[in-house]
N, CA and C of each residue as an Amber inpcrd file, in Angstrom:
protein
   384
 108.7010000  53.7210000  99.7730000 109.8980000  54.9740000 100.1790000
 110.2320000  56.0560000  98.6170000 109.6250000  55.5700000  97.4530000
 109.2090000  56.6940000  97.0030000 108.1050000  57.5410000  96.7040000
 107.2280000  56.6170000  97.8060000 105.8130000  57.8100000  98.1390000
 106.3900000  58.6220000  99.0810000 107.0260000  58.3530000  99.9140000
 107.4870000  58.8560000 101.0900000 108.5120000  60.0590000 100.8520000
 108.7700000  60.3140000 100.4250000 110.6220000  60.9290000  99.3240000
 109.2150000  62.1640000  98.5130000 108.8270000  61.5960000  98.0360000
 107.5390000  62.3150000  97.0100000 107.0260000  63.4880000  97.8240000
 106.4690000  62.9420000  99.3090000 105.6650000  63.0770000 100.2630000
 106.1710000  64.3960000 100.9100000 107.5420000  63.9500000 100.9860000
 108.6010000  64.8760000 101.7520000 108.5260000  65.9530000 101.0940000
 108.7760000  65.7240000  99.6200000 109.6480000  66.6800000  98.2620000
 108.2810000  68.2910000  98.4420000 106.8220000  67.1090000  98.2100000
 105.9940000  68.4220000  98.0040000 106.1390000  69.2620000  99.4860000
 105.7900000  68.2030000 100.4600000 105.9110000  69.0780000 102.1230000
 106.7720000  70.3990000 102.1940000 108.0320000  69.9870000 101.5350000
 109.3910000  71.2150000 101.2770000 108.6210000  71.7320000 100.7970000
 108.2200000  71.6330000  99.3620000 108.0370000  72.7910000  98.3250000
 107.0980000  73.7830000  99.1760000 105.9900000  72.9530000  99.9840000
 104.6190000  73.9840000 100.2920000 105.0490000  74.7270000 101.4010000
 106.1500000  74.5720000 101.6760000 106.3830000  75.3140000 102.7650000
 107.6330000  76.0680000 102.5270000 108.2760000  76.3990000 101.9250000
 109.1050000  76.9180000 100.8710000 108.1000000  77.9120000 100.2810000
 107.7780000  77.5610000  99.5780000 106.8310000  78.3330000  98.6660000
 105.3950000  79.5560000  99.3690000 105.0660000  78.4910000 100.8540000
 104.1820000  79.6890000 101.1360000 104.8620000  80.5040000 102.3310000
 106.6240000  79.8500000 102.4550000 106.5960000  81.1800000 103.3230000
 107.0190000  82.3170000 102.2850000 107.6200000  82.0030000 100.9280000
 107.2300000  83.1810000  99.9670000 106.7190000  83.7820000 100.0040000
 105.4260000  83.7610000 100.1710000 104.1030000  84.2210000 100.3520000
 104.1200000  85.1360000 101.2050000 104.5630000  84.7070000 102.3540000
 103.5980000  85.6350000 103.9470000 104.9960000  86.7420000 103.8830000
 106.4690000  86.2320000 103.4860000 107.2570000  87.4390000 103.1670000
 106.6610000  88.9090000 102.2060000 106.5870000  88.2380000 101.6670000
 105.6990000  88.8520000 100.0320000 104.8030000  90.1900000 101.1430000
 103.8410000  89.1920000 100.9400000 102.7780000  89.9620000 102.2260000
 102.8820000  90.6080000 103.1360000 104.2160000  90.2790000 104.1650000
 105.1060000  91.4300000 104.9360000 105.3970000  92.6810000 103.8140000
 105.9270000  92.1410000 103.5870000 106.5240000  93.9600000 102.6810000
 105.5500000  94.7390000 101.9800000 104.9170000  93.9600000 102.1560000
 103.5960000  95.6330000 101.4230000 102.6870000  95.9520000 102.0790000
 103.2040000  95.0310000 102.9810000 102.4660000  95.6470000 105.2240000
 103.5570000  97.1040000 105.1030000 104.4320000  96.5830000 105.1870000
 105.4170000  97.6540000 105.4020000 105.5320000  98.2160000 104.4250000
 105.1110000  98.4030000 103.3240000 104.8700000  99.6020000 102.5860000
 104.2290000 100.7650000 102.1860000 103.0690000 100.2780000 103.4950000
 101.8370000 101.2280000 103.7460000 102.1210000 102.2480000 104.1160000
 101.9660000 103.6270000 104.5640000 101.7720000 103.8400000 106.4810000
 101.0470000 105.0680000 105.4740000  99.6690000 104.9420000 106.4890000
  99.0120000 105.9530000 106.5100000  98.7470000 107.0210000 107.3580000
  98.4440000 108.2070000 107.0670000  99.1150000 109.8320000 107.6090000
  98.1300000 110.0430000 107.7180000  96.7870000 111.1350000 109.1650000
  96.1290000 112.1760000 108.9750000  96.8060000 113.5600000 108.7420000
  96.4170000 114.2510000 108.0170000  96.5870000 115.6700000 107.7860000
  95.2530000 116.7820000 108.0660000  95.4110000 117.6780000 108.8130000
  94.4230000 118.2350000 108.9650000  95.5520000 120.1250000 109.0700000
  94.9400000 121.3840000 107.3740000  95.2720000 121.5570000 106.4670000
  95.0310000 123.0300000 106.9190000  95.8910000 123.9860000 107.3190000
  95.4940000 125.6710000 107.1470000  94.0510000 125.8060000 106.9790000
  93.5050000 125.8530000 105.8530000  91.8660000 126.2510000 105.3630000
  91.0750000 125.6710000 106.3630000  91.3290000 124.4690000 107.4750000
  90.4320000 124.0060000 108.3980000  90.1730000 122.4060000 108.3050000
  90.0610000 122.3420000 106.4390000  89.7790000 120.8070000 105.9140000
  90.9700000 119.9320000 106.2250000  90.7920000 118.7840000 106.6910000
  91.9580000 117.1280000 106.9340000  91.8770000 116.0510000 105.2120000
  92.3350000 115.5530000 104.8720000  92.4650000 114.7590000 104.7190000
  93.6580000 113.6840000 105.3760000  92.8420000 112.4570000 104.9160000
  93.4520000 110.8080000 105.3780000  94.3660000 110.2780000 104.3360000
  95.6280000 110.4330000 104.0280000  96.6390000 109.6270000 103.2620000
  97.0410000 108.2690000 103.4780000  96.8240000 107.5280000 102.3930000
  97.9260000 106.4250000 102.6040000  98.8330000 106.1650000 101.4560000
 100.1870000 106.4770000 102.0080000 101.3090000 105.8560000 101.1040000
 101.8590000 104.9610000 100.8920000 101.5340000 104.4880000  99.4230000
 101.7730000 103.0670000  99.1770000 102.8100000 103.1820000  98.2840000
 104.2600000 103.1630000  99.0440000 105.5860000 103.2750000  98.3440000
 106.1710000 101.6970000  97.2840000 105.6300000 100.4140000  97.3880000
 105.5270000  99.6320000  96.5900000 104.6680000 100.1950000  94.5990000
 103.7250000 100.8150000  94.7850000 102.7270000 101.7500000  94.2070000
 103.8790000 103.1920000  92.9820000 104.5830000 104.0350000  94.6170000
 105.4920000 104.8950000  93.5430000 103.8300000 105.5390000  94.0440000
 102.6730000 106.0260000  95.0690000 101.2720000 106.5630000  94.4730000
 100.9540000 107.2290000  96.0440000 100.0140000 107.5950000  96.3740000
  99.1330000 108.1380000  97.7260000  97.9610000 108.1760000  97.5370000
  97.4420000 107.3060000  98.5960000  95.4480000 107.6380000  97.8580000
  95.1370000 109.0050000  99.0460000  94.2990000 109.7060000  98.5980000
  93.9510000 110.7610000  99.0580000  91.7920000 110.3560000 100.3240000
  91.7890000 110.5310000 101.1030000  90.8160000 110.5620000 101.2410000
  89.9930000 111.4400000 101.8650000  89.1620000 112.3660000 101.7050000
  89.4010000 114.0100000 102.1580000  87.4550000 113.9880000 102.7250000
  87.6300000 114.6960000 103.8160000  86.5790000 114.6250000 104.8280000
  85.0620000 114.7310000 104.5630000  84.9110000 115.0280000 103.0340000
  83.5890000 114.7090000 103.3980000  83.1990000 113.4210000 101.9820000
  84.6090000 112.4160000 102.3270000  83.8550000 111.5700000 101.4540000
  84.5910000 111.3740000  99.8390000  84.9280000 112.1620000  99.4650000
  85.8180000 111.2880000  98.2780000  87.4720000 111.1680000  98.3690000
  87.2830000 111.0010000  97.3370000  88.8150000 110.0560000  96.7310000
  89.9530000 110.7000000  95.9600000  90.5090000 110.0480000  95.5740000
  91.5290000 110.7910000  94.6180000  92.8550000 109.7170000  94.7900000
  93.8750000 109.5470000  93.4370000  94.8970000 109.0720000  93.9700000
  95.8900000 109.2200000  92.8240000  97.2220000 110.0320000  93.3580000
  98.1050000 110.3700000  92.9270000  99.6210000 110.0390000  92.4760000
 100.1390000 110.4950000  91.9010000 101.3540000 108.6770000  91.2200000
 102.2070000 110.0460000  91.6510000 103.7600000 108.8710000  91.8310000
 104.8540000 109.8240000  92.7360000 104.9970000 110.5270000  91.1680000
 105.8540000 111.5220000  91.7770000 106.3520000 112.2120000  90.5100000
 107.7740000 112.4220000  90.7790000 108.4370000 112.1090000  90.3100000
 110.0750000 112.4090000  90.4110000 110.9620000 113.4570000  90.2040000
 111.3130000 114.1660000  91.1920000 112.2850000 115.1910000  91.0700000
 113.6560000 115.8280000  91.9790000 114.0270000 116.4490000  91.6460000
 115.5070000 115.7750000  92.5370000 115.2090000 116.5170000  94.0400000
 114.6910000 117.6620000  94.0940000 113.9230000 118.4450000  94.9230000
 113.5880000 117.4370000  96.4140000 112.1440000 117.5330000  95.7990000
 111.7290000 117.0720000  97.2570000 111.0130000 115.7450000  96.3430000
 110.2140000 114.8510000  97.3130000 109.3330000 114.1220000  97.1580000
 107.6490000 115.0850000  96.8390000 107.3170000 114.6630000  95.5400000
 106.2390000 114.6800000  95.0850000 105.2990000 114.2870000  94.5880000
 103.5650000 114.4270000  94.4940000 102.6030000 113.3070000  94.2510000
 101.3390000 114.4150000  93.2490000 101.2010000 114.1930000  92.3350000
 100.1640000 115.3500000  91.1510000  99.5980000 114.3990000  91.1950000
  98.6600000 114.6960000  89.8410000  98.6240000 114.9910000  88.1340000
  98.5020000 115.9420000  87.7610000  97.0570000 116.6670000  86.9460000
  96.9190000 117.6160000  85.7150000  96.6990000 118.9570000  86.6500000
  96.1250000 118.8360000  87.4100000  95.6700000 119.4140000  88.2260000
  95.2970000 119.9960000  89.8560000  96.4190000 119.2260000  90.8870000
  96.4570000 118.4070000  92.1200000  98.3030000 117.9650000  92.5540000
  98.4740000 118.5620000  93.3230000  99.5740000 118.7140000  93.7860000
  99.9900000 118.4490000  95.4700000 100.4880000 117.1220000  95.8460000
 101.1260000 116.8670000  97.3950000 101.9490000 116.9960000  97.4750000
 103.6000000 117.8350000  97.7190000 104.0270000 118.2890000  97.7620000
 104.9230000 117.9840000  99.9260000 105.7300000 116.5960000 100.0370000
 105.8300000 116.4890000 101.1190000 107.5440000 117.4220000 101.4870000
 107.4680000 117.8150000 102.4490000 108.5990000 118.7210000 103.5890000
 108.6660000 117.5840000 104.1930000 109.8710000 118.6620000 105.7650000
 110.2590000 117.7910000 106.6730000 109.1690000 117.1000000 107.3600000
 108.1940000 117.8550000 108.7230000 106.9180000 117.4840000 109.1540000
 105.9360000 117.7110000 108.5970000 105.7360000 118.4430000 107.5740000
 104.3200000 118.5070000 106.9220000 104.2230000 118.4930000 105.1470000
 103.2830000 118.8780000 105.0650000 103.0380000 118.5050000 102.9750000
 102.6930000 119.6560000 102.5980000 102.8470000 120.2180000 101.9570000
 102.4610000 121.1360000 100.6830000 101.0990000 120.9470000  99.8840000
  99.4310000 121.6300000 100.0930000  98.5520000 120.5100000  99.3860000
  97.9420000 122.0230000  98.3010000  98.3880000 121.1940000  96.9090000
  97.1790000 122.0490000  95.7730000  96.5090000 121.0390000  95.4400000
  95.2030000 121.7320000  95.8260000  93.7030000 121.4260000  94.9690000
  93.2160000 122.2260000  93.8770000  94.1120000 121.9800000  92.2260000
  93.3260000 122.9680000  91.2330000  94.8330000 123.4450000  90.5790000
  95.2690000 123.7260000  89.1900000  95.8750000 124.1030000  89.0260000
  96.3360000 125.5530000  89.5710000  95.2960000 126.7250000  89.2770000
  95.9300000 128.3610000  90.1380000  95.1540000 128.0560000  91.7060000
  94.8710000 127.0300000  92.3170000  95.1390000 127.1930000  93.9940000
  95.8920000 127.3620000  93.8470000  95.6420000 128.3040000  96.0560000
  96.5890000 128.7400000  96.5110000  97.1000000 127.3180000  96.9920000
  98.5150000 127.3800000  97.6320000  98.9740000 126.2450000  98.1730000
  98.5790000 126.6220000  99.3390000  98.1590000 125.0880000 100.4280000
  97.7160000 125.0040000 102.0710000  99.1070000 123.8630000 102.1390000
  99.3940000 124.8600000 103.9660000 100.1010000 123.5510000 104.7350000
  99.2960000 122.8220000 105.3270000  99.2110000 121.5070000 105.1730000
  98.8430000 120.4810000 105.9310000  99.7900000 120.0070000 106.8580000
  99.8440000 119.7290000 108.6240000 100.5040000 119.0110000 109.2130000
  99.8120000 117.9810000 109.8080000 100.0610000 117.0710000 110.2930000
  99.9600000 115.5280000 110.9570000  98.6770000 115.6830000 112.1420000
  98.2510000 115.1750000 112.0060000  97.1780000 115.1340000 113.0860000
  96.5990000 113.6470000 113.4550000  97.6020000 113.8540000 115.1370000
  96.7930000 112.0120000 115.4910000  95.7070000 111.8370000 116.3480000
  95.0500000 113.3580000 116.0880000  93.3760000 112.8930000 116.9590000
  93.0320000 111.9030000 115.7430000  92.6350000 111.9550000 115.0160000
  92.0200000 111.3530000 114.1030000  92.4330000 110.4880000 113.6410000
  91.8980000 109.6210000 113.4530000  91.8390000 108.1840000 112.4510000
  91.1630000 107.3140000 111.4660000  91.0130000 106.7770000 110.7970000
  90.0960000 106.4980000 109.6260000  89.5250000 104.5910000 110.0790000
  88.1790000 105.2090000 110.3260000  87.8440000 104.0900000 110.2230000
  87.3540000 102.6350000 109.0630000  88.7560000 101.9540000 108.8590000
  88.2080000 101.0650000 107.7850000  87.1930000 100.8810000 107.2980000
  86.4420000  99.8110000 108.2790000  85.7980000  99.1600000 108.2350000
  84.3020000 100.0770000 107.1710000  84.0120000 101.4070000 107.5820000
  83.1450000 102.2850000 106.8590000  84.2590000 103.2260000 106.5080000
  85.1710000 103.4200000 106.2580000  85.5680000 103.9940000 105.3210000
  85.1170000 105.5070000 105.2540000  84.6640000 105.5470000 106.9060000
  84.8260000 107.1440000 107.3890000  85.6080000 107.6140000 108.6060000
  85.9620000 108.9130000 108.6920000  86.5390000 109.3710000 109.2680000
  86.5490000 109.4030000 111.1300000  86.8450000 109.5320000 111.4840000
  86.3290000 109.6590000 113.2750000  87.3370000 109.7320000 113.7460000
  86.7850000 110.7110000 115.1810000  88.1720000 110.9800000 116.1380000
  88.1570000 110.3740000 117.5440000  88.7750000 110.3000000 118.7100000
  89.2130000 109.1540000 119.2410000  87.3050000 110.1430000 120.6070000
  87.5720000 111.4830000 119.8320000  87.3010000 112.1160000 120.5600000
  84.9430000 112.5880000 120.3950000  85.0250000 112.0760000 119.0620000
  83.5030000 111.4130000 119.2430000  83.2740000 111.0310000 120.0970000
  81.4230000 111.5260000 119.7210000  80.6550000 110.1560000 120.1210000
  80.4100000 108.9400000 119.3520000  80.4360000 108.4150000 120.1590000
  79.8690000 106.8340000 119.3540000  78.3250000 106.9260000 118.3360000
């Protein structure tokens, strides 16, 4: 009888802890969102906003990538480092690629998707 109680207790604990792990995983997935932006200068970038890390990962069309940390401001949401900045506005972002570089407006473009398996940008209109 004692063995059955221990087995039931262990089974309940495993189910409970497993449920917590699944809840945490779904929380992490819900805290990430990806947007592709096309900029006024003709270039584009894939952005992965990671709310739990308070950062954004940028992947550019030519293949390079960078991660910018969120910067606390009272006016808007910003990400940046010493020479790059990304500012979120209502329906677009403002991107600066360099300390003295001009600000470039970038707009969401849902025709571009990132192929995560090969980490390359692809369009549903491009040839296979």
